[in-house]
C-alpha positions as CSV (number, residue, x, y, z in Angstrom):
1,M,30.2,3.2,-14.7
2,S,30.0,-0.6,-15.7
3,V,27.3,-1.6,-18.4
4,N,25.8,-4.0,-15.3
5,L,25.9,-1.4,-13.1
6,T,24.0,1.1,-15.5
7,R,21.5,-1.8,-16.3
8,K,21.1,-2.2,-12.5
9,T,20.3,1.4,-12.1
10,M,18.0,1.4,-14.9
11,A,15.9,-1.6,-13.8
12,T,15.8,-0.4,-10.4
13,A,14.3,3.0,-11.9
14,G,11.8,1.3,-14.0
15,L,10.7,-1.0,-11.2
16,L,10.3,2.0,-8.6
17,L,8.2,3.8,-11.3
18,G,5.8,0.9,-11.4
19,M,5.6,1.1,-7.6
20,L,4.9,4.8,-7.6
21,L,2.1,4.5,-10.2
22,S,0.6,1.6,-8.2
23,V,0.4,3.6,-4.8
24,L,-0.4,6.7,-6.7
25,D,-3.5,5.7,-8.1
26,Q,-5.0,4.6,-4.7
27,T,-4.7,8.3,-3.5
28,V,-4.6,10.7,-6.5
29,V,-8.5,10.0,-7.6
30,A,-9.9,10.8,-4.4
31,I,-9.6,14.7,-4.8
32,A,-11.2,14.4,-8.2
33,L,-14.5,12.7,-7.1
34,P,-16.5,15.6,-6.8
35,A,-15.7,16.4,-10.5
36,I,-16.2,13.0,-11.9
37,A,-19.6,12.8,-10.3
38,E,-20.4,16.3,-11.6
39,D,-19.5,15.1,-14.9
40,L,-20.7,11.3,-14.8
41,G,-23.3,11.1,-12.3
42,G,-24.0,8.2,-10.3
43,M,-23.0,9.9,-7.0
44,D,-24.5,6.8,-5.0
45,A,-21.8,4.6,-6.4
46,I,-18.8,7.2,-6.4
47,G,-17.0,5.4,-3.6
48,W,-16.6,2.2,-5.7
49,I,-14.4,4.3,-8.1
50,V,-11.7,4.0,-5.3
51,T,-12.8,0.8,-3.8
52,S,-12.7,-1.2,-7.1
53,Y,-9.2,-0.3,-7.6
54,V,-8.1,-1.3,-3.9
55,L,-10.0,-4.5,-3.8
56,A,-8.7,-5.4,-7.3
57,S,-4.8,-4.9,-6.5
58,T,-5.2,-6.1,-3.3
59,A,-6.8,-9.4,-4.1
60,T,-4.4,-10.3,-7.1
61,G,-1.1,-9.3,-5.1
62,A,-0.5,-12.8,-3.8
63,L,-1.3,-14.4,-7.1
64,Y,1.6,-12.3,-8.9
65,G,4.6,-13.7,-6.6
66,R,3.8,-17.1,-7.6
67,V,3.1,-16.3,-11.3
68,S,6.6,-14.7,-11.6
69,D,7.9,-17.7,-9.9
70,R,6.8,-19.7,-13.0
71,F,7.0,-17.0,-16.1
72,G,9.9,-14.6,-14.8
73,R,9.7,-11.6,-12.9
74,R,10.1,-9.3,-15.7
75,A,7.5,-11.0,-18.2
76,V,5.1,-10.6,-15.5
77,F,5.9,-6.9,-14.5
78,L,5.9,-5.8,-18.1
79,V,2.3,-7.7,-18.6
80,A,0.8,-6.4,-15.5
81,L,2.4,-2.6,-16.4
82,A,0.4,-3.1,-19.9
83,V,-2.8,-4.0,-18.3
84,F,-2.4,-0.9,-15.9
85,A,-2.0,1.3,-19.1
86,V,-5.2,-0.2,-20.6
87,G,-7.1,0.2,-17.6
88,S,-5.7,3.8,-17.2
89,A,-6.6,4.5,-20.9
90,L,-10.2,3.4,-20.4
91,S,-10.7,5.1,-17.0
92,G,-9.9,8.3,-19.1
93,L,-12.2,7.6,-21.7
94,A,-15.4,6.1,-19.4
95,Q,-18.4,7.9,-20.4
96,T,-20.6,6.5,-17.3
97,T,-19.8,5.8,-13.7
98,P,-20.2,1.8,-14.5
99,Q,-17.8,2.2,-17.0
100,L,-15.2,3.9,-15.0
101,I,-15.8,1.5,-12.3
102,A,-15.1,-1.4,-14.5
103,A,-11.9,0.3,-15.9
104,R,-10.7,1.0,-12.5
105,T,-11.1,-2.8,-11.5
106,L,-9.0,-3.5,-14.9
107,Q,-6.5,-0.8,-13.9
108,G,-6.2,-2.4,-10.2
109,I,-5.6,-6.1,-11.5
110,G,-2.7,-4.7,-13.4
111,A,-1.8,-2.6,-10.0
112,G,-1.5,-5.7,-8.0
113,A,1.8,-6.7,-9.5
114,L,3.3,-3.2,-9.5
115,F,4.2,-3.3,-5.7
116,V,4.9,-6.9,-5.2
117,I,6.9,-7.7,-8.1
118,P,9.5,-4.8,-7.6
119,A,9.8,-5.6,-3.9
120,V,10.6,-9.3,-5.0
121,A,13.1,-8.3,-8.0
122,L,14.7,-5.8,-6.1
123,S,15.8,-8.3,-3.4
124,E,17.0,-10.6,-6.1
125,L,18.8,-7.7,-7.9
126,Y,20.7,-6.7,-5.2
127,P,22.9,-8.7,-2.5
128,R,21.4,-9.6,0.8
129,H,23.5,-7.1,2.7
130,L,21.9,-4.2,0.6
131,R,18.4,-5.4,0.8
132,S,17.6,-2.9,3.5
133,R,19.0,-0.1,1.9
134,V,17.3,-0.8,-1.4
135,Q,13.9,-1.2,0.2
136,G,14.2,1.9,1.9
137,F,13.7,3.5,-1.6
138,T,10.4,1.7,-1.6
139,G,9.2,3.1,1.7
140,G,10.1,6.6,0.2
141,V,8.4,6.1,-2.9
142,F,5.2,5.0,-0.7
143,A,5.3,8.0,1.1
144,L,5.7,10.3,-1.7
145,A,3.0,8.7,-3.7
146,S,0.6,8.3,-0.7
147,V,0.9,11.9,0.5
148,G,1.7,13.4,-2.8
149,G,-1.5,12.1,-4.5
150,P,-4.0,14.3,-3.3
151,P,-2.4,17.7,-4.3
152,A,-1.1,16.3,-7.6
153,G,-4.8,15.1,-8.2
154,G,-5.8,18.5,-7.3
155,L,-3.6,20.3,-9.4
156,I,-4.1,18.0,-12.8
157,T,-8.1,18.2,-12.2
158,D,-8.0,22.1,-12.0
159,A,-5.5,22.5,-15.0
160,A,-6.8,19.8,-17.4
161,G,-9.7,18.1,-15.9
162,W,-10.2,14.5,-14.1
163,R,-9.5,12.4,-17.2
164,W,-6.0,13.3,-17.3
165,I,-5.4,12.0,-13.9
166,F,-5.6,8.6,-15.8
167,Y,-4.1,10.0,-19.1
168,V,-0.7,10.8,-17.4
169,N,-0.1,7.2,-16.4
170,L,0.3,6.4,-20.2
171,P,3.7,7.7,-20.9
172,L,5.0,6.9,-17.4
173,A,3.9,3.4,-17.9
174,V,5.7,3.3,-21.3
175,V,8.9,4.4,-19.6
176,G,8.8,2.1,-17.0
177,M,8.3,-0.8,-19.7
178,A,11.0,0.4,-21.7
179,L,13.5,0.8,-18.6
180,T,12.6,-2.8,-17.1
181,G,12.3,-4.5,-20.5
182,Y,15.7,-3.5,-21.5
183,A,17.6,-3.4,-18.3
184,L,16.1,-6.2,-15.7
185,R,17.9,-9.3,-16.1
186,L,17.5,-11.8,-13.5
187,P,17.5,-15.7,-13.7
188,K,14.1,-17.5,-14.3
189,P,13.1,-18.9,-10.9
190,D,13.1,-22.6,-10.9
191,A,9.3,-23.4,-10.5
192,A,8.9,-27.0,-11.3
193,G,5.1,-27.2,-9.8
194,G,1.9,-26.1,-11.2
195,L,0.1,-22.6,-10.8
196,D,-2.4,-23.1,-8.0
197,L,-5.4,-21.1,-9.8
198,A,-8.0,-22.8,-7.1
199,G,-5.9,-21.3,-4.3
200,A,-5.5,-18.1,-5.8
201,L,-9.2,-17.6,-6.5
202,L,-9.9,-18.7,-2.6
203,I,-7.3,-16.4,-1.2
204,A,-8.6,-13.3,-3.7
205,G,-12.2,-14.1,-2.5
206,T,-11.2,-13.9,1.1
207,A,-9.4,-10.8,0.9
208,V,-12.3,-9.1,-0.9
209,S,-15.0,-10.5,1.5
210,L,-12.7,-9.2,4.4
211,L,-12.6,-5.7,3.0
212,L,-16.4,-5.5,2.4
213,V,-16.9,-6.5,6.1
214,T,-17.1,-2.7,6.8
215,E,-19.9,-2.4,3.9
216,S,-21.9,-5.4,5.0
217,P,-20.7,-6.9,8.3
218,A,-23.2,-9.6,8.2
219,G,-23.2,-10.9,5.0
220,A,-19.5,-10.5,4.1
221,G,-18.6,-11.6,7.5
222,V,-19.9,-15.0,7.0
223,A,-18.6,-15.2,3.3
224,F,-15.3,-14.3,4.9
225,A,-15.3,-17.1,7.7
226,V,-16.4,-19.5,4.9
227,L,-13.6,-18.7,2.4
228,L,-10.9,-18.4,5.0
229,T,-11.8,-21.9,6.3
230,L,-11.8,-23.1,2.6
231,S,-8.4,-21.4,1.8
232,V,-6.8,-22.7,4.8
233,W,-8.2,-26.4,4.0
234,W,-6.9,-25.9,0.4
235,Q,-3.6,-24.8,1.1
236,R,-2.9,-27.5,3.4
237,R,-3.9,-30.1,0.7
238,A,-2.5,-28.5,-2.8
239,P,0.6,-30.0,-4.3
240,D,2.0,-26.4,-4.9
241,P,0.0,-23.9,-2.7
242,M,-0.2,-20.4,-3.4
243,L,0.8,-19.5,0.3
244,P,2.7,-22.7,1.5
245,P,1.8,-23.4,5.0
246,R,5.4,-23.9,5.9
247,L,5.8,-20.1,5.8
248,F,3.4,-19.8,8.9
249,A,6.0,-22.1,10.8
250,V,8.8,-19.6,10.4
251,P,8.8,-17.8,13.6
252,A,9.8,-14.3,12.2
253,L,6.8,-14.4,9.8
254,R,4.4,-15.3,12.4
255,V,5.2,-12.0,14.0
256,V,5.9,-10.0,10.8
257,L,2.7,-10.6,8.9
258,P,0.4,-9.6,11.6
259,A,2.6,-6.5,12.5
260,T,2.7,-5.5,8.8
261,A,-1.3,-5.7,8.8
262,L,-1.4,-3.6,11.8
263,L,1.1,-1.1,10.4
264,G,-1.1,-0.9,7.3
265,A,-4.2,0.1,9.4
266,L,-2.5,2.7,11.0
267,L,-1.0,4.0,7.8
268,G,-4.4,4.0,6.0
269,G,-6.2,6.0,9.0
270,S,-3.4,8.7,9.1
271,L,-2.9,9.3,5.2
272,V,-6.6,9.3,4.7
273,Y,-7.8,11.5,7.5
274,L,-5.0,14.0,8.2
275,P,-5.6,16.0,5.2
276,T,-9.2,16.1,6.4
277,F,-8.2,17.7,9.7
278,L,-5.7,20.2,7.8
279,Q,-8.6,21.3,5.7
280,A,-11.2,21.7,8.5
281,A,-8.9,22.9,11.2
282,Y,-6.9,25.5,9.1
283,G,-9.3,26.1,6.2
284,M,-6.9,24.8,3.8
285,G,-7.8,23.5,0.2
286,A,-7.0,20.1,-1.0
287,T,-4.0,20.9,-2.5
288,A,-2.9,23.3,0.4
289,A,-3.6,20.5,2.7
290,G,-1.5,18.0,0.8
291,L,1.5,20.4,0.8
292,A,0.9,20.9,4.6
293,L,1.9,17.1,4.8
294,T,5.4,17.8,3.7
295,P,6.9,17.2,7.3
296,Y,5.4,13.8,7.2
297,V,6.6,12.8,3.6
298,L,10.2,14.3,4.3
299,T,10.6,12.3,7.7
300,F,9.4,9.1,6.2
301,T,11.5,9.2,3.0
302,A,14.5,10.4,4.9
303,V,14.5,7.9,7.6
304,S,13.4,5.2,5.1
305,F,16.6,5.9,3.2
306,V,18.9,6.4,6.4
307,A,17.2,3.3,8.3
308,G,17.8,1.3,5.3
309,A,21.3,2.2,4.9
310,G,22.3,1.9,8.6
311,V,20.2,-1.1,9.8
312,G,22.5,-3.9,8.6
313,T,21.3,-7.1,10.2
314,R,20.2,-5.7,13.6
315,F,16.3,-5.0,12.8
316,K,14.8,-5.7,15.9
317,P,15.9,-2.5,17.8
318,F,15.1,-0.3,14.9
319,L,11.4,-1.7,14.4
320,L,10.7,-1.3,18.3
321,A,12.0,2.2,18.1
322,G,9.9,2.6,15.0
323,A,6.9,1.1,16.8
324,S,7.5,3.2,19.7
325,I,7.8,6.5,17.9
326,V,4.3,5.7,16.2
327,V,2.8,5.3,19.8
328,L,4.2,8.6,20.2
329,G,2.8,10.2,17.2
330,F,-0.7,9.0,17.6
331,V,-0.4,10.4,21.1
332,L,0.4,14.0,19.9
333,L,-2.3,13.7,17.2
334,S,-4.8,12.8,19.7
335,R,-4.0,16.2,21.6
336,L,-4.4,18.4,18.4
337,E,-7.5,20.7,18.5
338,P,-8.9,23.0,16.2
339,G,-7.1,26.0,17.6
340,T,-3.8,24.3,17.7
341,P,-1.1,26.4,15.6
342,Y,0.2,24.6,12.4
343,A,3.6,24.3,13.9
344,P,2.9,21.8,16.6
345,A,0.9,19.9,14.1
346,A,4.0,19.9,11.7
347,V,5.9,18.3,14.4
348,T,3.5,15.6,15.2
349,L,3.5,14.7,11.5
350,G,7.0,14.4,11.4
351,V,7.3,12.2,14.5
352,L,4.5,10.2,12.9
353,G,6.4,10.0,9.5
354,A,9.7,8.8,11.4
355,G,8.1,5.9,12.9
356,F,6.5,4.9,9.8
357,G,9.9,5.2,8.0
358,L,11.5,3.2,10.4
359,L,9.1,0.3,10.3
360,M,7.6,-0.1,6.9
361,Q,10.1,-1.7,4.6
362,N,12.3,-3.0,7.2
363,L,9.4,-5.4,8.2
364,V,9.5,-6.8,4.5
365,V,13.3,-7.2,4.5
366,V,12.8,-9.2,7.9
367,A,10.2,-11.5,6.1
368,Q,12.5,-11.9,2.9
369,N,15.5,-12.7,5.0
370,A,13.3,-15.3,7.1
371,A,12.2,-17.0,3.8
372,A,14.2,-19.8,2.0
373,P,15.0,-18.9,-1.4
374,A,12.4,-20.8,-3.1
375,D,9.7,-19.0,-0.9
376,L,10.9,-15.5,-1.6
377,A,8.1,-14.4,-3.7
378,A,5.4,-16.2,-1.9
379,T,6.6,-14.5,1.1
380,T,7.1,-11.2,-0.3
381,S,3.5,-11.3,-1.8
382,A,2.1,-12.3,1.5
383,T,3.8,-9.5,3.4
384,M,2.3,-7.1,0.6
385,T,-1.0,-8.6,1.0
386,A,-1.2,-8.2,4.7
387,R,-0.3,-4.4,4.4
388,G,-2.9,-3.8,1.6
389,L,-5.4,-5.4,3.7
390,G,-4.6,-3.7,6.7
391,L,-4.5,-0.4,5.2
392,S,-7.8,-0.9,3.5
393,L,-9.4,-2.1,6.8
394,G,-7.7,0.8,8.5
395,V,-9.5,3.4,6.1
396,A,-12.7,1.7,6.6
397,A,-12.7,1.6,10.2
398,F,-11.3,5.1,10.9
399,G,-13.9,6.1,8.4
400,N,-16.9,4.6,10.3
401,L,-15.6,5.8,13.4
402,L,-15.6,9.4,12.0
403,T,-19.1,9.2,10.5
404,R,-20.5,8.2,14.1
405,E,-18.4,11.1,15.7
406,L,-19.9,13.7,12.9
407,E,-23.6,12.3,13.3
408,N,-24.5,14.5,16.0
409,S,-21.9,17.5,15.2
410,P,-21.4,17.6,11.4
411,Q,-19.5,20.8,11.9
412,A,-16.9,19.6,14.2
413,T,-14.7,17.9,11.8
414,A,-11.4,19.5,13.1
415,A,-12.0,18.3,16.7
416,A,-13.6,14.8,15.5
417,V,-10.7,13.7,13.5
418,P,-7.9,13.6,16.2
419,E,-10.5,12.2,18.7
420,V,-11.1,9.2,16.0
421,L,-7.2,8.8,15.3
422,A,-6.7,8.5,19.2
423,W,-8.0,4.9,18.5
424,G,-4.4,4.4,16.6
425,I,-2.9,4.6,20.3
426,P,-3.8,1.1,21.4
427,A,-3.3,-0.4,17.8
428,A,0.2,1.2,17.9
429,V,0.9,-0.3,21.5
430,V,-0.2,-3.7,20.3
431,L,2.2,-3.2,17.3
432,V,5.2,-2.7,19.8
433,A,4.0,-5.8,21.9
434,L,4.1,-7.8,18.6
435,L,7.6,-6.7,17.9
436,V,8.8,-7.6,21.3
437,F,8.4,-11.4,20.3
438,L,10.4,-10.9,16.9
439,P,13.4,-13.3,17.0
440,R,16.7,-11.7,17.0
């Protein structure tokens, strides 16, 4: 094996490890919240231990792509991974809930780069005709981290205590830094313009206010409208805007960005609430419910890899097939009942995983292929931000629907979850309709 190939393999491993940590810490903490609340108190604010991380990572995602244009992918990735590690250490050391929320916010600020930068760097590290295959690995990492987080968190909490959920990040972060620091070699992007800090703050504020709409519809809705208007105005007049308006003139991006947001919402709703159904319907514990999602993970991961290798340049048929399979998956989900045997539920999980596996990273590659080389980082950041916003909104929207379903029948969780997930059917149909307009 040549030195260049060895370094490329090591760099890929380091980038994917950072991506794994970023996604894992969105899900691994949820299972430990009862233990954290018992230890630290502050049950009324316990949800912010998860929300603060998601808000910080989503709000900073768009910024990192442009920062890396100016300072280089490797330098920004290493700094962000170091910030993530410091936030992890402080999270493990927290003695109060406010301290933990502040540490999780710092951790999320670092995590904002750990999905965006690998997606950009991998597209530059490998030739264009291999982008889909390589990005297939990121889809597998996302599936593994998203679904594997809850059982991993349960095992760690039971074996060593909730603080080790954060401490285990430290050696993994060190390995990721060592691999990328040594092996990642990319030309520094030619970024002659300045860094649009005002645009970054406006975009971050717009993202945060949108995510807070589900908490406070009136106040956050007004803030979102104002900040969105200011963001659009500023991006049109800034000399070097964070999200250049020319991106939205590209026909493929006008389809991919809303489609990615919608996909994120469907992903969020299914990933978060399917374990709830499995626990309620089959009496499983958290760890067992996570393991019961294996069909979802296996098909998601396998299809991501296979589709990445076989797509070539014919994306539209694969994307339409994936969206159609997602429609079928949500139809099957809506038909699950408390008395349904696990085998049909497992088939349903596999169908849904296959649909998402065809869609997730191929949408990223379509966006990257449609972008001019100078706009690659901005386009990737916009796509990742759209997915993160959609995922967060999906979790919140499905959660609100589930809360309403359970207000009158608090014991009927196993029946309520499929009824709530049935709302994914029209959303998935809209996704199919959007992709019909994707240019060939």
